[in-house]
SENU-542588 format. One record per residue (C-alpha): residue in three letters; x, y, z; residue number from 1. Coordinates in steps of 0.05 Angstrom, whole numbers, plus 32768, in hexadecimal, padded with zeros to 4 digits. Each point is the difference from the previous one (the first is absolute). Layout:
N
<rec><aa>ALA</aa><c1>X</c1><c2>Y</c2><c3>Z</c3><i>NUM</i></rec>
...
END
This chain:
165
<rec><aa>UNK</aa><c1>8000</c1><c2>8000</c2><c3>8000</c3><i>1</i></rec>
<rec><aa>UNK</aa><c1>8039</c1><c2>802F</c2><c3>8011</c3><i>2</i></rec>
<rec><aa>UNK</aa><c1>8024</c1><c2>7FF0</c2><c3>7FBF</c3><i>3</i></rec>
<rec><aa>UNK</aa><c1>7FC1</c1><c2>8011</c2><c3>7FD8</c3><i>4</i></rec>
<rec><aa>UNK</aa><c1>7FFC</c1><c2>8044</c2><c3>8022</c3><i>5</i></rec>
<rec><aa>UNK</aa><c1>804A</c1><c2>800E</c2><c3>7FF1</c3><i>6</i></rec>
<rec><aa>UNK</aa><c1>7FF6</c1><c2>7FE8</c2><c3>7FB9</c3><i>7</i></rec>
<rec><aa>UNK</aa><c1>7FC7</c1><c2>8032</c2><c3>7FF7</c3><i>8</i></rec>
<rec><aa>UNK</aa><c1>802A</c1><c2>8038</c2><c3>801B</c3><i>9</i></rec>
<rec><aa>UNK</aa><c1>803A</c1><c2>7FED</c2><c3>7FD2</c3><i>10</i></rec>
<rec><aa>UNK</aa><c1>7FD3</c1><c2>8000</c2><c3>7FC3</c3><i>11</i></rec>
<rec><aa>UNK</aa><c1>7FE2</c1><c2>8043</c2><c3>8012</c3><i>12</i></rec>
<rec><aa>UNK</aa><c1>8046</c1><c2>801E</c2><c3>8007</c3><i>13</i></rec>
<rec><aa>UNK</aa><c1>8014</c1><c2>7FE4</c2><c3>7FBD</c3><i>14</i></rec>
<rec><aa>UNK</aa><c1>7FC6</c1><c2>801F</c2><c3>7FDA</c3><i>15</i></rec>
<rec><aa>UNK</aa><c1>8012</c1><c2>8039</c2><c3>7FD3</c3><i>16</i></rec>
<rec><aa>UNK</aa><c1>7FBF</c1><c2>8026</c2><c3>800A</c3><i>17</i></rec>
<rec><aa>UNK</aa><c1>8017</c1><c2>8023</c2><c3>803F</c3><i>18</i></rec>
<rec><aa>UNK</aa><c1>7FCF</c1><c2>8021</c2><c3>802E</c3><i>19</i></rec>
<rec><aa>UNK</aa><c1>7FB8</c1><c2>7FFA</c2><c3>7FEC</c3><i>20</i></rec>
<rec><aa>UNK</aa><c1>7FDC</c1><c2>8043</c2><c3>8000</c3><i>21</i></rec>
<rec><aa>UNK</aa><c1>7FB6</c1><c2>800F</c2><c3>8000</c3><i>22</i></rec>
<rec><aa>UNK</aa><c1>7FE5</c1><c2>800C</c2><c3>7FBA</c3><i>23</i></rec>
<rec><aa>UNK</aa><c1>7FBF</c1><c2>8023</c2><c3>8014</c3><i>24</i></rec>
<rec><aa>UNK</aa><c1>7FE1</c1><c2>801D</c2><c3>803F</c3><i>25</i></rec>
<rec><aa>UNK</aa><c1>7FD6</c1><c2>7FD2</c2><c3>802B</c3><i>26</i></rec>
<rec><aa>UNK</aa><c1>7FB7</c1><c2>7FFB</c2><c3>7FEC</c3><i>27</i></rec>
<rec><aa>UNK</aa><c1>7FCF</c1><c2>802C</c2><c3>8026</c3><i>28</i></rec>
<rec><aa>UNK</aa><c1>7FC5</c1><c2>7FD7</c2><c3>8019</c3><i>29</i></rec>
<rec><aa>UNK</aa><c1>7FC6</c1><c2>802C</c2><c3>8014</c3><i>30</i></rec>
<rec><aa>UNK</aa><c1>7FDD</c1><c2>7FDF</c2><c3>803C</c3><i>31</i></rec>
<rec><aa>UNK</aa><c1>7FBE</c1><c2>801D</c2><c3>7FE8</c3><i>32</i></rec>
<rec><aa>UNK</aa><c1>8004</c1><c2>7FEC</c2><c3>7FB7</c3><i>33</i></rec>
<rec><aa>UNK</aa><c1>8028</c1><c2>7FBF</c2><c3>8005</c3><i>34</i></rec>
<rec><aa>UNK</aa><c1>8033</c1><c2>7FE5</c2><c3>7FD0</c3><i>35</i></rec>
<rec><aa>UNK</aa><c1>8003</c1><c2>8023</c2><c3>7FBC</c3><i>36</i></rec>
<rec><aa>UNK</aa><c1>8031</c1><c2>8000</c2><c3>7FC7</c3><i>37</i></rec>
<rec><aa>UNK</aa><c1>8044</c1><c2>8020</c2><c3>800D</c3><i>38</i></rec>
<rec><aa>UNK</aa><c1>8000</c1><c2>804C</c2><c3>7FFB</c3><i>39</i></rec>
<rec><aa>UNK</aa><c1>8044</c1><c2>8024</c2><c3>8001</c3><i>40</i></rec>
<rec><aa>UNK</aa><c1>7FDB</c1><c2>8040</c2><c3>8013</c3><i>41</i></rec>
<rec><aa>UNK</aa><c1>7FE0</c1><c2>7FE1</c2><c3>803E</c3><i>42</i></rec>
<rec><aa>UNK</aa><c1>8041</c1><c2>7FDD</c2><c3>8013</c3><i>43</i></rec>
<rec><aa>UNK</aa><c1>8026</c1><c2>8043</c2><c3>7FFC</c3><i>44</i></rec>
<rec><aa>UNK</aa><c1>7FC9</c1><c2>8021</c2><c3>802A</c3><i>45</i></rec>
<rec><aa>UNK</aa><c1>8005</c1><c2>7FCB</c2><c3>8036</c3><i>46</i></rec>
<rec><aa>UNK</aa><c1>804C</c1><c2>8008</c2><c3>8001</c3><i>47</i></rec>
<rec><aa>UNK</aa><c1>7FF7</c1><c2>804B</c2><c3>8006</c3><i>48</i></rec>
<rec><aa>UNK</aa><c1>7FD0</c1><c2>7FF7</c2><c3>803B</c3><i>49</i></rec>
<rec><aa>UNK</aa><c1>8032</c1><c2>7FD2</c2><c3>8023</c3><i>50</i></rec>
<rec><aa>UNK</aa><c1>8039</c1><c2>8031</c2><c3>7FF6</c3><i>51</i></rec>
<rec><aa>UNK</aa><c1>7FDD</c1><c2>803E</c2><c3>801A</c3><i>52</i></rec>
<rec><aa>UNK</aa><c1>8008</c1><c2>8013</c2><c3>8049</c3><i>53</i></rec>
<rec><aa>UNK</aa><c1>802D</c1><c2>7FC4</c2><c3>800D</c3><i>54</i></rec>
<rec><aa>UNK</aa><c1>7FC8</c1><c2>7FCF</c2><c3>7FEF</c3><i>55</i></rec>
<rec><aa>UNK</aa><c1>7FD1</c1><c2>801B</c2><c3>8035</c3><i>56</i></rec>
<rec><aa>UNK</aa><c1>7FC5</c1><c2>8007</c2><c3>7FD2</c3><i>57</i></rec>
<rec><aa>UNK</aa><c1>800C</c1><c2>7FBC</c2><c3>7FE0</c3><i>58</i></rec>
<rec><aa>UNK</aa><c1>7FED</c1><c2>7FDE</c2><c3>8041</c3><i>59</i></rec>
<rec><aa>UNK</aa><c1>7FBE</c1><c2>8026</c2><c3>800B</c3><i>60</i></rec>
<rec><aa>UNK</aa><c1>7FE8</c1><c2>8017</c2><c3>7FBB</c3><i>61</i></rec>
<rec><aa>UNK</aa><c1>7FEB</c1><c2>7FDC</c2><c3>7FC1</c3><i>62</i></rec>
<rec><aa>UNK</aa><c1>801C</c1><c2>801B</c2><c3>7FBE</c3><i>63</i></rec>
<rec><aa>UNK</aa><c1>7FCA</c1><c2>801F</c2><c3>7FD4</c3><i>64</i></rec>
<rec><aa>UNK</aa><c1>8020</c1><c2>8029</c2><c3>7FC8</c3><i>65</i></rec>
<rec><aa>UNK</aa><c1>8039</c1><c2>802E</c2><c3>7FEE</c3><i>66</i></rec>
<rec><aa>UNK</aa><c1>8012</c1><c2>802F</c2><c3>7FC8</c3><i>67</i></rec>
<rec><aa>UNK</aa><c1>8036</c1><c2>8033</c2><c3>7FF1</c3><i>68</i></rec>
<rec><aa>UNK</aa><c1>7FE5</c1><c2>8047</c2><c3>7FFF</c3><i>69</i></rec>
<rec><aa>UNK</aa><c1>8021</c1><c2>800F</c2><c3>7FBD</c3><i>70</i></rec>
<rec><aa>UNK</aa><c1>8023</c1><c2>7FDB</c2><c3>7FC9</c3><i>71</i></rec>
<rec><aa>UNK</aa><c1>8045</c1><c2>801B</c2><c3>8014</c3><i>72</i></rec>
<rec><aa>UNK</aa><c1>8034</c1><c2>7FCF</c2><c3>8019</c3><i>73</i></rec>
<rec><aa>UNK</aa><c1>8006</c1><c2>801D</c2><c3>8047</c3><i>74</i></rec>
<rec><aa>UNK</aa><c1>7FB7</c1><c2>8010</c2><c3>800B</c3><i>75</i></rec>
<rec><aa>UNK</aa><c1>7FDC</c1><c2>7FFC</c2><c3>8043</c3><i>76</i></rec>
<rec><aa>UNK</aa><c1>7FD6</c1><c2>7FC2</c2><c3>800A</c3><i>77</i></rec>
<rec><aa>UNK</aa><c1>7FBB</c1><c2>7FFB</c2><c3>801F</c3><i>78</i></rec>
<rec><aa>UNK</aa><c1>7FF7</c1><c2>7FBF</c2><c3>8027</c3><i>79</i></rec>
<rec><aa>UNK</aa><c1>7FBA</c1><c2>7FEB</c2><c3>8015</c3><i>80</i></rec>
<rec><aa>UNK</aa><c1>7FF3</c1><c2>7FCA</c2><c3>8034</c3><i>81</i></rec>
<rec><aa>UNK</aa><c1>7FC0</c1><c2>7FEA</c2><c3>8021</c3><i>82</i></rec>
<rec><aa>UNK</aa><c1>800F</c1><c2>802F</c2><c3>803B</c3><i>83</i></rec>
<rec><aa>UNK</aa><c1>802E</c1><c2>8038</c2><c3>7FE6</c3><i>84</i></rec>
<rec><aa>UNK</aa><c1>800F</c1><c2>802D</c2><c3>7FC5</c3><i>85</i></rec>
<rec><aa>UNK</aa><c1>8049</c1><c2>8014</c2><c3>7FFA</c3><i>86</i></rec>
<rec><aa>UNK</aa><c1>8027</c1><c2>802E</c2><c3>7FD3</c3><i>87</i></rec>
<rec><aa>UNK</aa><c1>8047</c1><c2>7FE7</c2><c3>7FFA</c3><i>88</i></rec>
<rec><aa>UNK</aa><c1>803C</c1><c2>8025</c2><c3>7FE5</c3><i>89</i></rec>
<rec><aa>UNK</aa><c1>8042</c1><c2>7FE2</c2><c3>7FEB</c3><i>90</i></rec>
<rec><aa>UNK</aa><c1>8037</c1><c2>800B</c2><c3>8033</c3><i>91</i></rec>
<rec><aa>UNK</aa><c1>803C</c1><c2>8022</c2><c3>7FE0</c3><i>92</i></rec>
<rec><aa>UNK</aa><c1>8035</c1><c2>7FE2</c2><c3>802E</c3><i>93</i></rec>
<rec><aa>UNK</aa><c1>7FF4</c1><c2>7FB4</c2><c3>8000</c3><i>94</i></rec>
<rec><aa>UNK</aa><c1>7FC9</c1><c2>7FF5</c2><c3>7FCD</c3><i>95</i></rec>
<rec><aa>UNK</aa><c1>7FC9</c1><c2>7FEA</c2><c3>802F</c3><i>96</i></rec>
<rec><aa>UNK</aa><c1>7FBC</c1><c2>8020</c2><c3>8008</c3><i>97</i></rec>
<rec><aa>UNK</aa><c1>7FEE</c1><c2>8037</c2><c3>8032</c3><i>98</i></rec>
<rec><aa>UNK</aa><c1>7FB8</c1><c2>800D</c2><c3>8014</c3><i>99</i></rec>
<rec><aa>UNK</aa><c1>7FED</c1><c2>8047</c2><c3>7FEB</c3><i>100</i></rec>
<rec><aa>UNK</aa><c1>7FBB</c1><c2>7FFA</c2><c3>8020</c3><i>101</i></rec>
<rec><aa>UNK</aa><c1>7FCF</c1><c2>7FCA</c2><c3>8014</c3><i>102</i></rec>
<rec><aa>UNK</aa><c1>7FB7</c1><c2>7FFF</c2><c3>8016</c3><i>103</i></rec>
<rec><aa>UNK</aa><c1>7FD4</c1><c2>7FC8</c2><c3>8018</c3><i>104</i></rec>
<rec><aa>UNK</aa><c1>7FC5</c1><c2>7FEB</c2><c3>7FD5</c3><i>105</i></rec>
<rec><aa>UNK</aa><c1>7FD3</c1><c2>8009</c2><c3>803D</c3><i>106</i></rec>
<rec><aa>UNK</aa><c1>8011</c1><c2>804A</c2><c3>8003</c3><i>107</i></rec>
<rec><aa>UNK</aa><c1>7FEB</c1><c2>800F</c2><c3>7FB9</c3><i>108</i></rec>
<rec><aa>UNK</aa><c1>7FBF</c1><c2>8027</c2><c3>7FF6</c3><i>109</i></rec>
<rec><aa>UNK</aa><c1>7FE9</c1><c2>7FDE</c2><c3>7FC1</c3><i>110</i></rec>
<rec><aa>UNK</aa><c1>8020</c1><c2>7FF4</c2><c3>7FBC</c3><i>111</i></rec>
<rec><aa>UNK</aa><c1>8036</c1><c2>8032</c2><c3>7FEC</c3><i>112</i></rec>
<rec><aa>UNK</aa><c1>7FEF</c1><c2>8033</c2><c3>7FCB</c3><i>113</i></rec>
<rec><aa>UNK</aa><c1>8028</c1><c2>8014</c2><c3>7FC3</c3><i>114</i></rec>
<rec><aa>UNK</aa><c1>8007</c1><c2>804C</c2><c3>7FFF</c3><i>115</i></rec>
<rec><aa>UNK</aa><c1>8019</c1><c2>802A</c2><c3>7FC6</c3><i>116</i></rec>
<rec><aa>UNK</aa><c1>8013</c1><c2>7FC0</c2><c3>7FDA</c3><i>117</i></rec>
<rec><aa>UNK</aa><c1>8043</c1><c2>7FF7</c2><c3>8023</c3><i>118</i></rec>
<rec><aa>UNK</aa><c1>7FF2</c1><c2>7FF8</c2><c3>804B</c3><i>119</i></rec>
<rec><aa>UNK</aa><c1>7FE0</c1><c2>7FC8</c2><c3>8026</c3><i>120</i></rec>
<rec><aa>UNK</aa><c1>7FE7</c1><c2>801D</c2><c3>8042</c3><i>121</i></rec>
<rec><aa>UNK</aa><c1>7FF2</c1><c2>7FD5</c2><c3>803E</c3><i>122</i></rec>
<rec><aa>UNK</aa><c1>7FD2</c1><c2>801D</c2><c3>8035</c3><i>123</i></rec>
<rec><aa>UNK</aa><c1>8016</c1><c2>7FE7</c2><c3>8045</c3><i>124</i></rec>
<rec><aa>UNK</aa><c1>7FDE</c1><c2>7FFF</c2><c3>8043</c3><i>125</i></rec>
<rec><aa>UNK</aa><c1>801F</c1><c2>8031</c2><c3>8031</c3><i>126</i></rec>
<rec><aa>UNK</aa><c1>801F</c1><c2>7FE1</c2><c3>803E</c3><i>127</i></rec>
<rec><aa>UNK</aa><c1>7FE1</c1><c2>8021</c2><c3>803E</c3><i>128</i></rec>
<rec><aa>UNK</aa><c1>803D</c1><c2>7FF2</c2><c3>802A</c3><i>129</i></rec>
<rec><aa>UNK</aa><c1>802D</c1><c2>8025</c2><c3>7FD0</c3><i>130</i></rec>
<rec><aa>UNK</aa><c1>8009</c1><c2>8049</c2><c3>800E</c3><i>131</i></rec>
<rec><aa>UNK</aa><c1>802F</c1><c2>800C</c2><c3>7FC6</c3><i>132</i></rec>
<rec><aa>UNK</aa><c1>7FE9</c1><c2>803F</c2><c3>7FDC</c3><i>133</i></rec>
<rec><aa>UNK</aa><c1>8029</c1><c2>7FEF</c2><c3>7FC2</c3><i>134</i></rec>
<rec><aa>UNK</aa><c1>7FDF</c1><c2>7FBD</c2><c3>7FF2</c3><i>135</i></rec>
<rec><aa>UNK</aa><c1>7FC9</c1><c2>8002</c2><c3>7FCC</c3><i>136</i></rec>
<rec><aa>UNK</aa><c1>7FC5</c1><c2>7FD2</c2><c3>7FF3</c3><i>137</i></rec>
<rec><aa>UNK</aa><c1>8017</c1><c2>7FEC</c2><c3>7FBB</c3><i>138</i></rec>
<rec><aa>UNK</aa><c1>803A</c1><c2>7FE1</c2><c3>7FDB</c3><i>139</i></rec>
<rec><aa>UNK</aa><c1>800E</c1><c2>8003</c2><c3>7FB6</c3><i>140</i></rec>
<rec><aa>UNK</aa><c1>8024</c1><c2>7FDA</c2><c3>7FCA</c3><i>141</i></rec>
<rec><aa>UNK</aa><c1>8016</c1><c2>8028</c2><c3>7FC3</c3><i>142</i></rec>
<rec><aa>UNK</aa><c1>800C</c1><c2>7FE2</c2><c3>7FBC</c3><i>143</i></rec>
<rec><aa>UNK</aa><c1>7FFE</c1><c2>8016</c2><c3>7FB8</c3><i>144</i></rec>
<rec><aa>UNK</aa><c1>7FE6</c1><c2>7FBB</c2><c3>7FEE</c3><i>145</i></rec>
<rec><aa>UNK</aa><c1>7FB5</c1><c2>8002</c2><c3>8009</c3><i>146</i></rec>
<rec><aa>UNK</aa><c1>7FF7</c1><c2>7FB6</c2><c3>7FF0</c3><i>147</i></rec>
<rec><aa>UNK</aa><c1>802D</c1><c2>7FEE</c2><c3>803B</c3><i>148</i></rec>
<rec><aa>UNK</aa><c1>7FD7</c1><c2>802D</c2><c3>802E</c3><i>149</i></rec>
<rec><aa>UNK</aa><c1>7FBE</c1><c2>7FE1</c2><c3>7FE7</c3><i>150</i></rec>
<rec><aa>UNK</aa><c1>801B</c1><c2>7FBA</c2><c3>800B</c3><i>151</i></rec>
<rec><aa>UNK</aa><c1>8017</c1><c2>8012</c2><c3>8047</c3><i>152</i></rec>
<rec><aa>UNK</aa><c1>7FBC</c1><c2>801E</c2><c3>800E</c3><i>153</i></rec>
<rec><aa>UNK</aa><c1>7FDD</c1><c2>7FBF</c2><c3>7FEB</c3><i>154</i></rec>
<rec><aa>UNK</aa><c1>8030</c1><c2>7FD7</c2><c3>802B</c3><i>155</i></rec>
<rec><aa>UNK</aa><c1>7FF3</c1><c2>802B</c2><c3>803D</c3><i>156</i></rec>
<rec><aa>UNK</aa><c1>7FB5</c1><c2>7FFB</c2><c3>7FF4</c3><i>157</i></rec>
<rec><aa>UNK</aa><c1>8006</c1><c2>7FB4</c2><c3>7FFD</c3><i>158</i></rec>
<rec><aa>UNK</aa><c1>8029</c1><c2>7FFC</c2><c3>8040</c3><i>159</i></rec>
<rec><aa>UNK</aa><c1>7FCE</c1><c2>802D</c2><c3>8025</c3><i>160</i></rec>
<rec><aa>UNK</aa><c1>7FC7</c1><c2>7FD2</c2><c3>7FEB</c3><i>161</i></rec>
<rec><aa>UNK</aa><c1>8029</c1><c2>7FC3</c2><c3>8015</c3><i>162</i></rec>
<rec><aa>UNK</aa><c1>800D</c1><c2>801C</c2><c3>8046</c3><i>163</i></rec>
<rec><aa>UNK</aa><c1>7FB7</c1><c2>8013</c2><c3>800A</c3><i>164</i></rec>
<rec><aa>UNK</aa><c1>7FEA</c1><c2>7FB7</c2><c3>7FF8</c3><i>165</i></rec>
END
């Protein structure tokens, strides 16, 4: 039995392939929808969720959707989970993602509205315990791409309906 183990180790060391690396990201399996065909977009979104805030949200939230705010290479990304909406910006120093702002889905006052064709405005419940005079009751996402804003608006509407069930 020991010689078989050593024989397997010897054969692995003799292989010319070297270290085996992952070809694609792990499949995202939505607990609500079940197993579906592989989607690189959903797999990238799940990896993004697990990398933000040191994986904190990956333990409590379920990935819903994500999209870059513009078609530029270093654009901010909107990440939607079943409990939070986050706007992420690329960190200049080490290439990770920093949270620009985040709100809970519970604190939204309805579906966000597209204003002037380039802003998606979220109305947020005011926190009674907060006495900060500089905090406002709304957040916004700006983009020149109206189709991205419309898609994000539909995704937020779907997650709001999902959380109300």
